[in-house]
C-alpha positions in Angstrom: -61.6 111.9 186.1 -62.2 109.0 188.4 -64.7 107.6 186.0 -62.1 107.8 183.2 -59.6 105.9 185.3 -62.1 103.2 186.1 -63.0 102.9 182.4 -59.4 102.6 181.4 -58.8 100.0 184.2 -61.8 98.0 183.0 -60.7 98.1 179.4 -57.2 96.9 180.4 -58.6 94.1 182.5 -60.8 92.9 179.6 -57.9 93.0 177.2 -55.8 90.9 179.6 -58.7 88.5 180.1 -59.1 88.1 176.3 -55.4 87.5 175.7 -54.8 85.1 178.7 -58.2 83.4 178.1 -56.8 81.9 174.9 -54.5 79.8 177.1 -57.6 77.9 178.3 -59.3 77.9 174.9 -56.5 76.3 172.9 -55.5 73.9 175.7 -59.1 72.7 175.7 -59.1 72.3 172.0 -56.1 70.1 172.3 -57.5 67.9 175.1 -60.9 67.7 173.4 -59.5 66.7 170.1 -57.6 64.0 171.7 -60.8 62.6 173.2 -62.4 62.6 169.7 -59.3 61.1 168.1 -59.0 58.2 170.6 -61.8 55.9 169.1 -60.4 56.6 165.6 -56.8 55.7 166.4 -58.1 52.7 168.3 -59.5 51.4 165.1 -56.7 52.6 162.8 -53.9 51.0 164.9 -56.0 48.1 166.4 -55.3 49.2 170.0 -56.5 47.4 173.1 -58.5 49.4 175.8 -55.3 49.4 177.9 -53.3 50.9 175.1 -55.9 53.6 174.6 -55.5 54.4 178.3 -51.8 54.8 177.8 -52.4 57.2 174.9 -54.8 59.4 176.9 -52.5 59.4 179.9 -49.2 60.3 178.3 -50.2 63.9 177.7 -51.1 64.3 181.4 -47.7 62.8 182.3 -46.0 65.5 180.3 -48.2 68.0 182.1 -46.9 66.9 185.5 -43.4 68.1 184.6 -44.6 71.1 182.6 -46.7 72.5 185.5 -43.9 72.2 188.1 -41.1 73.5 185.9 -43.0 76.4 184.3 -44.4 77.5 187.7 -40.9 77.9 189.0 -39.6 79.6 185.8 -42.6 82.0 185.8 -41.6 83.2 189.3 -37.9 83.5 188.3 -38.0 84.9 184.7 -41.4 86.4 184.3 -44.9 85.2 183.3 -45.1 86.5 179.7 -41.9 84.8 178.4 -42.8 81.4 179.9 -46.4 81.6 178.5 -45.1 82.2 174.9 -42.6 79.3 175.1 -45.3 76.9 176.3 -47.6 78.1 173.4 -44.8 77.3 170.9 -44.2 73.9 172.4 -47.7 72.6 172.2 -48.6 74.3 168.9 -45.6 72.6 167.2 -46.5 69.4 169.0 -50.0 69.4 167.4 -48.5 69.9 163.9 -46.1 67.0 164.4 -48.9 64.8 165.6 -50.4 64.8 162.1 -47.2 63.1 160.8 -47.0 60.2 163.4 -47.0 56.8 161.8 -47.7 54.5 164.8 -48.9 54.7 168.4 -45.3 55.0 169.8 -44.6 58.1 167.8 -48.0 59.4 168.7 -47.3 59.0 172.4 -43.9 60.6 172.2 -45.3 63.7 170.6 -48.2 63.8 173.1 -45.7 63.8 176.0 -43.8 66.8 174.6 -47.1 68.6 173.8 -48.2 67.9 177.4 -45.2 69.7 178.8 -46.4 72.8 177.0 -50.0 72.3 178.0 -49.2 71.7 181.6 -46.9 74.7 181.9 -49.3 77.2 180.4 -52.3 77.1 182.6 -50.6 77.6 186.0 -48.7 80.6 184.5 -51.8 82.1 183.0 -53.7 81.8 186.3 -50.8 83.3 188.2 -50.6 86.2 185.8 -54.3 87.0 186.3 -54.0 86.6 190.1 -51.0 89.1 190.1 -53.1 91.8 188.5 -56.5 91.5 190.3 -57.5 91.3 193.9 -60.4 89.9 195.9 -63.8 89.3 194.2 -62.5 90.7 190.9 -59.6 88.3 190.9 -61.9 85.3 191.5 -64.3 86.4 188.7 -61.5 87.0 186.3 -60.0 83.6 186.9 -63.3 81.9 186.4 -64.1 83.9 183.3 -60.6 83.0 181.9 -61.3 79.3 182.7 -64.7 79.6 180.8 -62.6 79.9 177.6 -62.0 76.2 178.2 -65.6 75.5 177.3 -65.4 77.5 174.1 -62.3 75.5 173.1 -64.0 72.2 173.8 -67.0 73.3 171.7 -64.7 74.4 168.9 -63.0 71.0 169.0 -66.4 69.3 168.8 -67.3 71.4 165.8 -64.0 70.5 164.1 -64.6 66.8 164.9 -68.1 66.9 163.4 -67.0 68.7 160.2 -63.4 68.3 159.3 -62.7 64.8 160.7 -65.5 62.9 158.9 -64.4 64.3 155.5 -60.6 64.6 155.9 -59.6 62.4 158.9 -58.2 63.2 162.3 -54.8 64.3 161.0 -56.4 67.2 159.2 -58.2 68.2 162.4 -55.0 68.6 164.4 -53.4 70.6 161.6 -56.4 73.0 161.7 -55.7 73.6 165.4 -52.1 74.4 164.7 -53.0 77.3 162.4 -55.7 78.5 164.8 -53.2 78.6 167.6 -51.0 81.0 165.7 -53.7 83.6 166.5 -53.1 83.2 170.2 -49.4 83.6 169.7 -49.9 86.9 167.9 -52.2 88.1 170.7 -49.7 87.2 173.5 -47.0 89.2 171.9 -49.0 92.3 173.0 -49.0 91.4 176.7 -47.8 94.6 178.4 -44.4 94.3 180.1 -45.7 95.6 183.4 -47.4 92.3 183.8 -44.0 90.7 184.4 -43.2 89.3 187.8 -39.5 88.6 188.1 -38.3 87.1 191.4 -34.6 86.2 192.2 -35.3 83.1 194.2 -33.9 79.6 193.8 -35.9 76.5 193.2 -35.0 75.4 196.8 -36.3 78.6 198.2 -39.5 78.3 196.2 -40.2 74.8 197.5 -39.4 76.0 201.0 -41.9 78.8 200.6 -44.8 76.5 199.8 -43.9 73.9 202.4 -43.2 76.1 205.4 -45.3 75.5 208.6 -47.8 78.2 207.8 -48.6 77.0 204.2 -47.8 73.3 204.0 -51.3 72.2 205.1 -53.0 74.3 202.5 -50.4 73.2 199.8 -51.2 69.5 200.5 -55.0 70.1 200.6 -55.1 72.1 197.4 -52.8 69.5 195.7 -55.2 66.8 196.6 -58.2 68.8 195.4 -56.5 69.3 192.1 -55.7 65.6 192.0 -59.4 64.7 192.4 -60.7 67.3 190.0 -58.3 66.4 187.2 -58.6 62.6 188.0 -62.3 62.8 187.5 -62.3 65.3 184.6 -59.7 63.7 182.4 -60.9 60.2 183.2 -64.5 60.9 182.3 -64.2 63.4 179.5 -61.2 62.1 177.6 -63.1 58.8 177.4 -66.6 60.4 176.8 -66.8 59.7 173.0 -65.4 56.2 173.6 -67.9 55.5 176.4 -70.7 56.5 174.1 -69.4 54.1 171.4 -69.2 51.4 174.1 -72.8 52.2 174.9 -73.8 51.4 171.3 -73.7 54.8 169.5 -71.8 55.3 166.2 -68.7 57.4 166.1 -70.6 60.3 164.4 -73.4 60.2 167.0 -70.8 60.1 169.8 -69.2 63.3 168.5 -72.6 65.0 168.1 -73.8 64.0 171.6 -70.5 65.1 173.1 -70.9 68.5 171.4 -74.4 68.8 173.0 -73.1 68.0 176.4 -70.2 70.4 176.0 -72.5 73.3 175.5 -73.5 73.0 179.2 -70.0 73.9 180.3 -70.4 77.7 179.7 -73.4 78.3 182.0 -71.6 76.2 184.6 -68.7 78.7 184.5 -70.9 81.8 184.4 -73.0 80.8 187.4 -69.8 80.2 189.4 -68.5 83.6 188.4 -71.8 85.2 189.4 -71.7 83.5 192.8 -68.3 84.9 193.6 -68.6 87.5 196.3 -72.1 86.3 197.2 -71.0 83.2 199.0 -67.6 81.9 199.9 -65.3 80.2 197.3 -65.3 77.2 199.5 -69.1 76.8 199.5 -69.2 77.3 195.7 -66.6 74.6 195.1 -68.5 72.3 197.5 -71.7 72.8 195.6 -70.1 72.1 192.3 -68.4 68.9 193.6 -71.7 67.6 195.0 -73.3 68.3 191.6 -70.5 66.4 189.8 -71.0 63.4 192.1 -74.7 63.3 191.4 -74.3 63.7 187.7 -71.5 61.1 187.4 -73.6 58.6 189.5 -76.6 59.0 187.0 -74.4 59.0 183.9 -72.7 55.8 185.0 -76.0 53.8 185.2 -78.0 55.7 182.5 -79.9 53.3 180.4 -81.8 55.5 178.0 -80.6 58.1 175.4 -82.3 61.1 177.1 -80.9 60.1 180.5 -77.4 59.8 179.0 -77.6 63.2 177.4 -79.2 65.0 180.4 -76.8 63.5 182.9 -73.8 64.2 180.6 -74.9 67.8 180.2 -75.1 68.2 184.0 -71.8 66.5 184.4 -70.2 69.1 182.0 -72.0 71.9 183.9 -70.8 70.9 187.4 -67.4 69.3 186.7 -66.1 72.3 184.6 -67.7 74.7 187.1 -65.8 72.9 189.9 -62.5 73.4 187.9 -63.3 77.1 187.5 -64.1 77.5 191.2 -60.8 75.8 192.1 -58.8 78.0 189.7 -60.2 81.0 191.6 -59.7 79.4 195.0 -56.0 78.3 194.7 -53.9 81.5 194.1 -55.4 83.3 197.2 -53.7 80.8 199.5 -50.2 81.8 198.3 -48.2 85.1 198.6 -47.2 86.7 195.3 -43.5 85.7 195.5 -44.4 82.0 195.7 -47.7 82.0 193.8 -46.3 80.6 190.6 -44.7 77.7 192.4 -47.7 77.2 194.6 -50.2 77.0 191.7 -47.8 75.1 189.6 -47.0 72.5 192.2 -50.6 71.9 193.2 -51.6 71.5 189.5 -48.6 69.2 188.9 -50.0 66.9 191.5 -53.4 67.3 189.8 -51.7 66.2 186.6 -50.8 62.9 188.2 -54.6 62.4 188.7 -55.1 63.4 185.1 -52.6 60.7 184.1 -54.2 58.0 186.3 -57.8 58.6 185.5 -57.8 57.8 181.7 -55.3 54.9 182.3 -57.5 53.3 185.0 -60.6 53.5 182.8 -58.7 51.7 180.0 -57.4 49.1 182.4 -60.8 48.5 184.1 -62.7 48.2 180.8 -60.0 45.9 179.5 -60.5 43.7 182.6 -64.2 43.5 181.8 -65.6 46.0 184.3 -68.7 48.0 183.3 -69.2 51.7 183.0 -71.1 51.9 186.4 -68.1 50.6 188.2 -65.8 52.9 186.4 -67.8 56.0 187.2 -68.3 54.8 190.8 -64.5 55.1 191.2 -64.8 58.8 190.3 -67.7 59.3 192.7 -65.6 57.9 195.6 -62.6 60.2 194.7 -64.9 63.2 194.6 -66.4 62.5 198.0 -62.9 62.3 199.4 -62.2 65.7 197.8 -65.1 67.3 199.6 -63.8 66.0 202.9 -60.4 67.5 202.3 -61.9 70.7 201.1 -63.9 71.0 204.3 -61.0 70.4 206.8 -57.9 71.5 204.9 -58.6 74.9 203.3 -59.5 78.4 204.3 -62.6 80.4 203.5 -62.0 83.0 200.8 -64.4 85.5 199.3 
């Protein structure tokens, strides 16, 4: 009897992981496709590096508002309803993107799409955290986040097949139809995963800023800022950086696909380590690995060094994201968890906005890739210091 109950519980957990994991998968497809599109629209609309920085940052600006707003709404009206709304927003946004005629229309659509993107992931993480505890919770969160790597790889495949033949507009239309699959799956989320709280926005803010939690709220917000600042800055510009380094558009897409494959083992190792060492130590290890990889990638002078350091950068940077996903919800009680995760990630989205913008600005001012990646290394070092002094050990 007990074995039957465990089996049913495991099956239910896997189903929930599969359904919610699509949030990360399709969000990643969206972000990755944007990175592949950037060098193409730069040529099509004759954009300066600074303008390309604006284009890559505007999505993250929408995410800032989406993360904060949807985190609150998920605590108030339930996780499932909010997740479905965010899916509709960014799916329709991708379809509209194919019909934009200039960079201004493109940026407006990307801002709206970003609100859906930014709102979905905190709600998805909160829903998983509500339904699992301890080591299982941490592993489930990392495994859900590993769907991000699958989404990035799918986007790389689309960019290598559909885009060269039919253009970037056809690629974003393809993602719109693929996303309909996730919408169908999410309709089957059980109602008992709802978490409705009758609290006001003011009460939610008070909960994450009371004297017991404020230090952790600020530390986690800074960590999300650093991780998103480095990830979006480096990876949204990755194909463009490869073009700057002298590779063709097609080769930059192919090399980015090869580097992206390293994301999956990065996630799986982090999930395996959960319960064996503290979440804090896992995150520290991955941040150190990101620093080392970014340092080498920034000065890489040969093709093999570029590919190897890029693969390690994917491995460690995405693994750090997964570890932070598992680390964050455990610092907040259930009634303020949506707001806590949403607020900290909304601060992170500010970093996601600044990272790509600063790269465009620095390249436009004539600074080289080593200087640009050195900026990310400094930010990651500060992140390790804050992690050490501002957060609790969790297992």
